[in-house]
Each structure stands twice: as structure tokens, then as C-alpha cells.
C-alpha positions in Angstrom: -0.1 -0.3 -0.1 1.5 3.3 -0.9 -0.1 6.7 -0.1 1.2 10.2 0.1 2.4 11.4 3.7 0.4 13.2 6.1 0.3 17.2 6.5 2.5 18.2 9.7 -0.5 19.1 11.7 -2.6 15.9 11.0 0.4 13.9 11.3 1.1 15.0 14.7 -2.8 14.7 15.8 -2.8 11.2 14.4 0.3 10.1 16.1 -0.8 11.4 19.6 -4.1 9.9 19.0 -2.3 6.7 18.5 0.1 6.3 20.9 -2.0 5.1 23.9 -3.7 2.4 21.7 -4.0 -1.1 23.4 -0.6 -3.1 22.8 -3.0 -6.3 22.1 -3.1 -4.8 18.3 0.0 -6.1 17.1 -0.2 -6.9 13.0 -0.8 -4.5 10.5 -0.5 -7.1 7.9 -3.8 -8.9 9.2 -6.0 -6.4 7.2 -3.5 -6.1 4.3 -3.9 -9.7 4.0 -7.6 -9.9 4.2 -7.9 -6.9 1.7 -5.6 -8.8 -1.0 -7.7 -12.2 -0.1 -11.1 -10.0 -1.0 -9.6 -8.7 -4.0 -8.9 -12.5 -5.3 -11.9 -14.0 -4.1 -14.8 -11.7 -4.2 -17.4 -13.2 -6.6 -18.7 -9.9 -8.1 -15.1 -9.0 -9.0 -14.7 -12.5 -10.3 -17.9 -11.6 -12.8 -16.4 -8.2 -13.7 -12.9 -9.9 -14.7 -15.1 -12.1 -16.9 -16.7 -8.9 -18.3 -12.9 -7.6 -19.2 -12.1 -10.8 -20.5 -14.9 -10.5 -22.9 -13.9 -7.2 -24.0 -10.5 -8.5 -24.6 -11.8 -10.9 -26.8 -14.1 -8.7 -28.8 -10.9 -6.7 -29.5 -9.4 -9.5 -30.8 -12.3 -10.0 -33.3 -12.1 -6.4 -34.5 -8.3 -7.1 -35.4 -9.4 -10.3 -37.1 -11.0 -8.4 -39.8 -7.9 -6.9 -40.9 -6.3 -10.4 -41.9 -7.8 -12.3 -45.2 -10.5 -14.4 -44.8 -10.7 -18.0 -46.4 -14.2 -19.7 -47.1 -15.0 -22.9 -48.9 -18.0 -22.4 -51.1 -20.3 -24.7 -52.8 -23.2 -24.9 -55.3 -25.1 -27.8 -56.8 -28.1 -27.1 -59.4 -30.0 -29.3 -61.6 -33.4 -28.5 -63.5 -35.4 -29.3 -66.3 -38.3 -27.3 -68.0 -39.0 -23.8 -68.1 -37.7 -21.3 -71.1 -35.3 -22.8 -73.6 -33.6 -21.5 -76.9 -33.7 -23.6 -80.0 -30.7 -23.9 -82.2 -31.6 -25.2 -85.7 -27.8 -26.8 -85.9 -29.6 -29.9 -88.1 -31.5 -27.4 -90.6 -27.9 -25.9 -91.1 -25.5 -28.9 -91.3 -27.8 -31.7 -92.5 -27.8 -30.6 -96.4 -24.0 -29.9 -96.0 -23.4 -33.5 -94.5 -25.6 -35.0 -97.3 -23.5 -33.5 -100.1 -20.5 -34.5 -98.4 -21.8 -37.9 -98.0 -22.5 -37.7 -101.9 -19.2 -36.7 -102.9 -17.5 -39.4 -100.5 -19.6 -41.8 -101.7 -20.1 -42.8 -98.1 -22.0 -41.8 -94.6 -19.4 -40.6 -92.4 -21.3 -37.7 -92.0 -24.5 -38.5 -90.3 -27.8 -36.5 -90.1 -28.2 -34.7 -86.7 -31.3 -33.2 -84.7 -31.9 -29.5 -83.9 -30.9 -28.6 -80.1 -33.6 -27.4 -77.9 -31.4 -25.9 -74.7 -32.9 -25.4 -71.4 -31.6 -22.6 -69.2 -31.5 -24.7 -66.6 -28.2 -26.4 -65.9 -28.8 -29.8 -65.3 -26.9 -31.8 -62.7 -24.1 -28.9 -62.5 -21.7 -28.1 -59.5 -19.7 -25.2 -58.7 -17.0 -25.5 -55.9 -14.5 -22.8 -55.2 -12.4 -21.6 -52.4 -12.7 -17.6 -52.1 -10.0 -15.4 -50.3 -11.1 -12.1 -49.6 -9.0 -9.1 -48.0 -10.4 -5.6 -47.6 -7.7 -3.0 -49.0 -9.7 0.0 -48.0 -12.1 0.0 -45.3 -12.1 3.0 -42.7 -14.9 1.3 -40.9 -12.4 -1.4 -39.5 -9.7 1.1 -38.1 -12.7 2.9 -36.1 -14.1 -0.1 -35.0 -10.7 -1.4 -33.7 -10.2 1.9 -31.9 -13.6 1.7 -30.3 -13.1 -1.8 -29.0 -9.6 -0.8 -27.7 -11.6 2.0 -25.5 -14.0 -0.8 -24.5 -11.5 -2.8 -22.8 -9.8 0.2 -21.1 -13.5 1.1 -20.0 -14.0 -2.6 -18.5 -10.8 -2.3 -17.0 -11.5 0.8 -14.9 -14.8 -1.0 -13.8 -12.5 -3.5 -12.6 -10.7 -1.0 -10.5 -13.5 0.9 -9.6 -15.1 -2.1 -7.5 -11.8 -2.9 -6.5 -11.3 0.3 -4.8 -14.9 0.3 -3.3 -14.2 -3.3 -2.0 -11.1 -2.1 -0.2 -13.4 0.6 1.6 -15.8 -2.2 2.3 -13.5 -4.6 3.7 -11.8 -2.3 6.0 -15.1 -0.5 6.9 -16.5 -4.0 8.0 -13.2 -4.9 9.7 -13.2 -1.8 12.0 -16.8 -2.2 12.4 -16.2 -5.8 13.7 -13.2 -4.9 15.9 -15.6 -2.1 17.3 -18.4 -4.8 18.2 -15.6 -7.2 19.7 -14.2 -4.0 22.0 -17.6 -3.2 23.0 -18.3 -6.9 24.1 -15.1 -6.8 26.1 -16.1 -3.4 27.7 -19.4 -4.5 28.9 -18.0 -8.1 30.0 -15.7 -5.7 32.4 -18.6 -3.6 33.5 -20.5 -6.9 34.0 -18.0 -8.0 36.2 -18.0 -4.9 38.4 -21.8 -4.7 38.6 -21.8 -8.5 39.5 -19.2 -7.7 42.1 -21.3 -4.9 43.5 -24.3 -7.4 43.7 -22.2 -10.1 45.9 -21.5 -7.0 48.2 -25.0 -6.0 48.8 -26.1 -9.1 48.9 -23.6 -10.0 51.6 -24.4 -6.9 53.6 -28.2 -7.6 53.1 -27.5 -11.2 54.9 -25.6 -9.1 57.7 -28.4 -6.5 58.3 -25.8 -3.9 57.1 -27.8 -2.6 53.7 -31.2 -2.2 52.6 -33.0 -4.4 50.3 -33.7 -1.6 47.7 -29.5 -1.2 47.4 -29.5 -5.0 46.7 -32.4 -5.0 44.1 -30.8 -1.8 42.5 -27.5 -3.3 41.9 -29.6 -6.5 40.5 -31.4 -4.4 38.3 -28.3 -2.4 36.8 -26.8 -6.2 36.1 -29.5 -7.4 34.2 -29.3 -4.2 32.0 -25.6 -4.6 31.6 -26.4 -8.5 30.6 -28.9 -7.0 28.0 -26.2 -4.8 26.7 -23.8 -7.2 26.2 -26.2 -9.7 24.4 -26.8 -6.8 22.3 -23.1 -6.2 21.4 -22.5 -10.2 21.1 -25.2 -10.1 18.4 -23.5 -7.2 16.5 -20.4 -9.4 16.5 -22.0 -12.3 15.2 -23.6 -9.9 12.5 -20.1 -8.0 11.8 -18.3 -11.5 11.3 -20.7 -12.6 8.7 -21.1 -9.8 6.8 -17.1 -9.4 6.6 -16.6 -13.2 5.4 -19.3 -12.2 3.0 -17.1 -9.6 1.3 -14.4 -12.3 1.4 -16.5 -15.2 -0.2 -15.8 -17.3 2.8 -18.0 -19.6 5.3 -20.1 -17.0 7.2 -18.9 -18.1 10.7 -15.1 -18.5 9.8 -13.1 -16.9 12.7 -11.4 -13.7 12.1 -8.0 -12.5 13.1 -8.6 -9.7 15.6 -4.8 -8.5 15.6 -4.2 -5.1 14.3 -1.6 -2.8 14.7 -3.4 0.6 14.6 -0.5 2.8 15.1 0.9 1.9 11.7 -2.4 2.8 10.0 -1.5 4.7 6.9 -3.6 7.8 6.0 -3.8 9.8 2.6 -2.6 13.3 2.6 -5.3 15.7 3.5 -3.3 18.4 2.0 -3.8 16.8 -1.3 -7.1 15.7 -2.3 -7.0 15.6 -5.8 -9.5 13.2 -7.6 -7.9 13.2 -11.1 -6.8 9.6 -10.1 -10.6 8.4 -9.6 -11.8 5.7 -12.2 -15.2 7.3 -12.4 -13.3 10.3 -14.3 -11.4 8.1 -16.3 -14.2 6.0 -17.6 -16.1 9.0 -18.4 -13.2 10.6 -20.2 -12.8 7.1 -22.1 -16.4 7.2 -23.1 -15.7 10.6 -24.5 -13.2 9.3 -26.6 -15.6 6.5 -27.8 -17.9 9.1 -28.8 -15.4 11.1 -30.7 -14.8 7.4 -32.4 -18.5 7.4 -33.3 -18.4 10.9 -35.0 -15.2 10.1 -37.0 -16.9 6.6 -38.0 -19.9 8.6 -39.6 -17.7 11.1 -41.1 -15.5 8.6 -42.8 -18.5 6.7 -44.2 -18.2 8.8 -47.3 -14.7 7.1 -48.0 -15.1 4.5 -50.8 -14.4 0.9 -49.5 -12.2 -1.2 -51.4 -11.9 -5.2 -51.2 -10.3 -7.8 -53.3 -11.0 -11.7 -53.9 -9.4 -14.5 -55.3 -11.7 -17.7 -56.3 -10.2 -21.3 -57.0 -12.4 -23.6 -57.9 -13.9 -25.8 -60.5 -17.4 -26.2 -62.4 -18.8 -28.9 -64.6 -21.9 -30.9 -65.3 -22.0 -34.6 -64.0 -19.4 -34.1 -61.4 -16.6 -34.0 -64.0 -13.3 -32.6 -62.5 -10.5 -32.3 -65.2 -8.4 -29.3 -66.9 -11.5 -27.7 -68.2 -13.4 -27.6 -65.0 -10.6 -25.9 -63.1 -10.7 -22.1 -62.9 -9.5 -19.0 -60.9 -10.9 -15.7 -60.6 -9.8 -12.3 -59.2 -11.7 -9.4 -58.7 -11.7 -6.0 -56.9 -15.1 -4.6 -55.4 -15.6 -0.8 -54.8 -18.5 0.6 -52.6 -19.2 3.9 -52.4 -22.2 5.5 -50.9 -24.0 8.2 -53.0 -27.2 9.1 -51.2 -28.8 7.4 -47.9 -31.6 9.7 -47.0 -29.4 12.1 -44.8 -28.8 9.1 -42.3 -25.4 9.7 -42.1 -25.6 13.4 -41.3 -28.3 13.0 -38.6 -25.9 10.5 -37.2 -23.1 12.9 -36.7 -25.4 15.3 -35.0 -26.9 12.9 -33.0 -23.3 11.8 -31.7 -22.1 15.0 -31.3 -25.2 15.8 -28.8 -23.9 12.6 -27.0 -20.3 14.1 -26.8 -21.5 17.1 -25.3 -23.4 15.3 -22.7 -20.6 13.3 -21.7 -18.7 16.9 -21.2 -20.9 18.1 -18.9 -21.1 14.6 -17.0 -17.4 14.9 -16.9 -17.5 18.4 -15.1 -20.3 17.8 -12.9 -19.0 14.3 -11.7 -15.7 16.1 -10.9 -17.2 18.4 -8.9 -19.2 15.8 -7.2 -16.1 13.5 -6.4 -14.1 16.8 -5.2 -16.7 17.6 -2.8 -16.7 13.7 -1.4 -12.9 14.0 -1.1 -13.2 17.5 0.9 -15.9 16.2 3.2 -13.8 13.0 3.7 -11.1 14.9 4.9 -12.9 17.2 7.1 -14.7 14.0 8.8 -11.2 12.5 9.1 -9.8 15.7 10.7 -13.1 15.8 13.0 -12.6 12.1 14.0 -9.2 12.6 14.8 -10.1 15.5 17.4 -13.0 13.4 18.8 -10.7 10.4 19.5 -8.0 12.7 21.3 -10.9 14.1 23.4 -12.4 10.8 24.2 -9.0 9.7 25.7 -9.1 12.5 27.9 -12.6 11.8 29.1 -12.0 8.3 29.6 -8.9 9.1 31.7 -11.3 11.5 33.9 -14.4 9.0 33.9 -11.4 5.9 35.3 -10.3 8.8 38.0 -13.7 9.5 39.1 -14.8 6.1 39.3 -11.9 5.3 41.4 -12.5 7.5 43.8 -16.5 7.1 44.0 -15.5 3.2 44.3 -13.0 3.7 46.9 -15.7 6.2 48.9 -18.6 3.7 48.4 -16.4 0.7 50.1 -15.7 2.9 52.8 -19.5 4.0 53.0 -18.8 7.9 51.9 -20.6 7.6 48.5 -24.1 6.2 47.7 -25.1 3.3 45.7 -26.3 5.7 43.1 -22.9 7.7 42.9 -21.1 4.3 42.6 -23.4 3.2 39.5 -23.4 6.7 38.1 -19.6 6.4 38.0 -19.7 3.1 36.9 -21.8 4.0 34.1 -19.7 7.1 33.0 -16.8 4.9 33.0 -18.3 2.2 30.5 -19.9 5.0 28.3 -16.2 6.7 28.2 -14.6 3.4 27.1 -17.4 2.9 24.5 -17.0 6.2 23.2 -13.1 6.0 22.9 -13.7 2.6 21.2 -16.2 4.1 18.9 -14.2 7.4 18.1 -11.0 5.3 17.4 -12.7 3.1 14.5 -14.4 5.9 13.5 -11.3 7.6 12.9 -9.8 4.4 11.2 -13.3 4.5 8.9 -12.8 8.1 8.2 -8.9 7.3 7.0 -10.1 4.3 4.9 -12.8 6.8 3.2 -10.5 9.4 2.7 -8.2 6.7 1.0 -11.1 5.7 -0.9 -12.1 9.1 -2.2 -8.6 10.3 -3.4 -8.1 7.0 -5.0 -4.8 6.9 -2.7 -4.8 2.9 -2.4 -2.3 1.2 -5.0 -4.4 -1.5 -6.3 
């Protein structure tokens, strides 16, 4: 992962915020490994990679039109009746043959009949191998260019989904860690409350406490248990969603070790969105629109194709020197008038090009707004986390004093429970602010396309 350095002020604030994190968070590479795993195994991403491969195959098809094409063609026809032509060869030659027979005193020249030839061929075949090659065809060049841009467009779509998937995986992982942290906080709070219940129960048995104190502490314990159950349910749901993103069994255990102190945050002074795939996709679409306009403008250019036929044609399936043949030709196609369809298409494509330009401008503004908001959110979450740490220190000190005073009979049960609630609330707030800060960093990384795919 490569990102730009932090600004001095945010770097100082972030380092100060992360200095006192729990030493239980020990391995930065855990989340990186999960991100790589998600980019490899996510099913939606696999579908988009298939679409990219299809676009690449379409480009190969567009390139294949520049090569010669060879086809085997064959015709067989046979018929009788219909129109015919009479050829009076008998009437023309029989008098001559008769005179020749008289002169030679023989019958070497027999009498022949007139010929009646039908137009339909009888038992006639024509088999040939045709090789054709485009000599001048601007449509092929423009189509190849469009298909190339289509491949680039699909690549950006894949990268766009990857970048969003990285954010989703990181956010889901931080949500899971936040839920786990909440469970631990409630378990710690439940331990304190249960200890208080035991103390009040013992005092009640010895006649040194009122039943109301015992019932109040028992009620507080049940409330903390309910909060603990809700937090445990959030852990289960967060685990399932995280594994869903990674295309793994939903109940797969998640490695909770993560070194937050090594979290990389994009430079909040450089919130450029030029690297966003959305803008690159629109720019590529603009190039496709340009190519469409060029395609219509070049429609007036003649198209020239050449062909070569090597074959054999004869009746009664004869194949010899007289049946074999070759035929070479050049074809020219030039549109003269098509009802102004081409001019209308050019105007239509120019309008589409204008829409794309407006879309690019608007999308740039939207993405820049999102990047600026993400930057401000990150700075705010850093400040909130620093404040939550100070709040937790005060709550811990207050609870320690109240707990000692309660044990000595100076503070009441209500004060003890209030101190305990403040401590739990401050612990939850610190955990929440921490993972809000990490999620905000991941979002800024997403909005500025700072993560190296």
C-alpha cells in the first residue's frame, strides 16, 4: 500500500491519538492480507473480470477483420423445363453433310437433330475457395479503436469495484473490531456490577444494607447483561458480513490482531480526485463518442475489397483441366445517397459528446466535494478521539474515587452506579471514536484513490 505523506498538523494529531492504543493490537499486515484475499476471491469481482476478458476477446475479433478470410463455397444445381432456346444446327448442317456423303460415296457425315437448350443447368456443380481481403475500409480502423476503448473502460470498471471493495472490507473489519471491543467493555462492566451485587447481598444478609440497594444493583446487572447480549449479536452479524465480502464461510473466525499505530492515512492537503476511476471512465466514454463521430464522417470514404476464387465447375461431377478455374476481382463500394441518415447520425453523436462533457464536469465537482468532506471528517474524528481519551482518563479517575468512597461508606450506591456508567460510556466512546477515525481514514483513501491496487 502506498499513500502520500500526511500534513504536519494531522500527522502530529494522529500520532498523538494512536500513541496510547492497546498493545494487544499487534499486526498491521492482518488487514492487508484480508484486503488481498477479498480482491482475489470476491465473486462480484470475478464476474467483472470475466466481462473484462469478454471485452478483450471482442478487441481480438475487431483485429481479425484486417486479416484475409478464406471460405469454402459450393453450389449444386439441376433442373429441367422452363424457358429454352432452339438452335437449328440440324437445319444448317444436314444439307452440307448430305452433299459431303454424296461426294465421298459414304455415310461419314450422319444427319443430326436440331438442339433445344433449357436455361436450367442439369446436374451442375460449382465448388471454390474464396480468399477476400479488405484493401480500404475505414470502418475497421475505427471499430478497432472503439473496441480498444471498451477494453480500457472495462479495466476501469474492475479497478473501480476493487477500490470500493477495499473500503468495504476495511470498514467491515473496523466495525467487527468495534463490536468485539464493546463486548469486552460490557464484560468488564458486568464484572464490576456482579461484584457490587455480591457485596450488597452479603451486607443484606448481615443486616447492614437495605433491600433497595440489593435490588437496584441486581437491576443494573440485568441491564448490563442485555447490553452485552446486543453487543455479542453485533459481533456475529459483523463477522458474517465481513466473511461475505471475502467469499468465505460466514462463521469463519476473524483475526483480531491489528496495529492501529501503523495505519496509513492519505495526505489531507492533497485531495485531488484526478486518479478516480469514475473520471477516467467518463473520459474513455468521451473517446468512444469521438470515434463514433469519426466513423460517421468517414462513411463517405470508398471501401475497396479484393477477392480470389480457386475452384472447379462442370456438369455430371466432372473434374479435369477444363473444369478448374481461377477468378480475381476487386470490389468498390461508395455511398451516394442514403436519405441524410449519416448527417443525422453525426449530429446525434455530437449531442452525445456534449452530454459526456457536461457529465465529466459535474462528476468532477461531486467527487471533489466527497474528497473534501472525507478530509474534514477525518480531521474531526482525530480530534474526537483525542478528546475521548481525555474523557476516559477523567471517568476512570472519578470511578476509582467513587468506588473507594462507596467501600468506605462515604458515597452512595447511586453515585457508584453513576460512576460505573460513566466509565463504561467513556470506554465505549473511546472505542467508537477510534474505529470512526480508522474508517474515516479508509474513506479518505477511497475518495482520493490513494490505495495502490
